[in-house]
GUNU-436550 format. One record per residue: x, y, z of N, C-alpha, C in turn. Coordinates in steps of 0.001 Angstrom, whole numbers, padded with zeros to 6 digits, always signed. Layout:
XYZXYZXYZ;...
END
This chain:
+000834-001113+000076-000063+000074-000074+000835+001207-000114;+000493+001909-001066+001407+003158-001293+000769+004425-000671;+001402+005129+000143+000698+006465+000611+001081+007513-000365;+000071+008381-000608+000252+009299-001401+000214+010615-000489;+001111+011213-000616+001029+012500+000275+001168+013701-000564;+000281+014518-000180-000013+015689-000991+000813+016840-000303;+001253+017816-001266+002162+018727-000705+001210+019807-000310;+001839+020694+000603+000914+021900+001126+000284+022551-000189;+000842+022839-001159+000289+023509-002382-000831+022718-002929;-000900+021609-003114-001935+020706-003506-003149+021012-002615;-003034+020675-001431-003927+021004-000249-004530+022410-000496;-003757+023314-000415-004202+024756-000495-005033+024949-001720;-004657+024481-002906-005393+024509-004127-006842+023805-003781;-006810+022702-003185-008080+022070-003000-009046+022884-002277;-008499+023605-001211-009553+024357-000434-009794+025703-001313;-008614+026304-001761-008748+027543-002649-009733+027697-003680;-009744+026738-004337-010645+026673-005762-012020+026763-005340;-012759+026055-004590-014230+026326-004036-014301+027616-003477;-013466+028090-002846-013558+029336-002374-013675+030656-003402;-012754+030315-004312-012724+031282-005399-014162+031277-006035;-014623+030244-006443-015879+030063-007004-016926+030809-006175;-016884+030465-004930-017830+031200-004073-017894+032702-004065;-016535+033168-004144-016345+034576-004039-016761+035261-005348;-016554+034533-006463-016924+034854-007946-018580+035200-007855;-019158+034166-007281-020616+034318-007236-021146+035482-006342;-020396+035672-005176-020644+036863-004401-020354+038253-005194;-019333+038136-005710-018898+039416-006811-019802+039612-007688;-020335+038595-008271-021516+038756-009562-022616+039239-008796;-023043+038727-007705-024294+039310-007043-024179+040910-006636;-023139+041128-006045-022809+042452-005732-022818+043445-006952;-022231+043105-008078-022238+043855-009157-023670+043786-009837;-024342+042852-009800-025823+042929-010285-026746+043638-009432;-026306+043885-008001-027030+044669-007219-026760+046098-007486;-025497+046455-007789-025006+047671-008022-025787+048159-009461;-025833+047373-010367-026570+047748-011541-028036+047986-011355;-028739+047052-010380-030075+047403-010073-030322+048890-009292;-029326+048946-008591-029497+050398-007852-029360+051473-008845;-028360+051408-009772-028140+052685-010681-029412+052523-011683;-029821+051410-011908-031151+051500-012804-032339+052179-011974;-032366+051821-010884-033504+052446-009947-033441+053863-009774;-032083+054392-009709-031819+055869-009527-032098+056527-010809;-031589+055943-011984-031913+056357-013203-033440+056732-013495;-034286+055704-013218-035682+055818-013227-036424+056804-012402;-035924+056851-011145-036438+057809-010207-036228+059271-010706;-034838+059457-011354-034528+060677-011780-035396+061129-012925;-035655+060156-013846-036464+060334-015001-037978+060771-014446;-038416+060170-013650-039804+060501-012952-039676+061897-012307;-038679+062156-011695-038657+063641-011096-038694+064692-012016;-037805+064434-013195-037669+065341-014280-038971+065607-014885;-039956+064517-015172-041258+064633-015584-042175+065386-014850;-042056+065164-013516-042880+065797-012611-042575+067381-012638;-041230+067769-012671-040817+068937-012743-041377+069604-013918;-041244+068888-015191-041640+069656-016295-043240+069705-016440;-043970+068897-015812-045479+069145-015612-045659+070247-014603;-044947+070191-013474-045103+071371-012538-045015+072976-013161;-043901+072872-014022-043683+074106-014749-044840+074468-015631;-045241+073515-016421-046204+073813-017453-047619+074150-016684;-047937+073483-015611-049080+073850-014921-048942+075095-014274;-047732+075701-013708-047653+076855-012941-047885+077745-014129;-047208+077662-015299-047458+078503-016472-048861+078823-016935;-049553+077672-016872-050969+077709-017234-051736+078397-016102;-051397+078136-014955-052121+079038-014029-051805+080494-013821;-050582+080786-014179-050274+082037-014257-050986+082990-015451;-050928+082246-016448-051699+082724-017783-053168+082683-017336;-053885+081905-016848-055207+081933-016608-055439+083099-015443;-054671+083337-014465-054739+084309-013701-054632+085687-014354;-053705+085798-015234-053596+087140-015944-054989+087195-016756;-055455+086170-017520-056579+086304-018315-057712+086544-017498;-057792+086187-016162-058881+086467-015316-058946+087869-014855;-057665+088439-014517-057533+089828-014181-057608+090744-015345;-057348+090328-016653-057663+091184-017727-059162+091137-018009;-059734+090055-017650-061357+089923-017914-061963+090815-016987;-061612+090778-015752-062277+091611-014826-062018+093152-015026;-060886+093497-015460-060654+094942-015991-061525+095567-016931;-061643+094330-017936-062520+094664-019097-064038+094746-018593;-064353+094070-017846-065804+094076-017295-065957+095267-016462;-064966+095780-015748-065135+097004-014985-065033+098059-016010;-064128+098122-016908-064283+099304-017826-065610+099372-018549;-066156+098288-019125-067345+098251-019779-068613+098730-018864;-068576+098309-017507-069506+098956-016577-069280+100500-016522;-068241+100980-016392-067981+102320-016181-068415+103125-017556;-068154+102675-018401-068612+103157-019783-070044+103246-019930;-070576+102134-019680-072225+101992-019554-072946+103128-018709;-072186+103109-017445-072649+104282-016531-072464+105549-017236;-071485+105793-017775-071270+107213-018266-072295+107399-019423;-072445+106453-020443-073399+106600-021331-074870+106837-020732;-075127+106119-019707-076562+106111-019258-076620+107631-018828;-075770+107901-017873-075796+109500-017291-075769+110517-018392;-075219+110336-019539-075089+111334-020675-076561+111309-021316;-077124+110033-021496-078349+110003-021927-079420+110449-021132;-079146+110479-020010-080219+111174-018771-080203+112684-018703;-078943+113061-018959-078577+114641-019163-079312+115243-020236;-079340+114485-021549-079788+115132-022523-081389+115267-022481;-082046+116369-022773-083390+116632-022878-083917+116191-024214;-085153+115631-024503-085618+115195-025715-085796+116266-026661;-086295+117488-026379-086409+118556-027299-085564+119922-027071;-084924+120000-025778-084257+121193-025689-082741+120860-026307;-082084+121917-026555-080685+121690-027146-079618+121569-025829;-078394+121005-026464-077613+120773-025495-076580+121984-025346;-076823+122961-026172-075805+124048-026046-076510+125335-025398;-075783+126162-024869-076303+127488-024164-075935+128413-024975;-076679+129495-025062-076549+130778-025642-076172+131866-024627;-074993+132325-024354-074869+133188-023281-074896+134640-023875;-074797+134719-025328-074767+136168-025914-076103+136902-025845;-077171+136270-025669-078291+136803-025553-079295+137123-026772;
END
């Protein structure tokens, strides 16, 4: 019966090879996790950009509508004041008397 003795290097290799395979799997999982995190960050940034774009558009719309409402209110007030002036002018006019005064005598 012959005894085969392994040198320390052979024994170390027997232990080291399975460990390197496990470490490779762990490294692969870590890199995949990092990729997933990067993808999640990218999608969240895209969502935020879209929301910001919508908010800007909506604020511009609300500002424009506020300006339009203010303009409309001013127009209504101007029309009301013009109508009052016209009514007062019509009331001051006499149907058959003239509107000019003759001061010369």
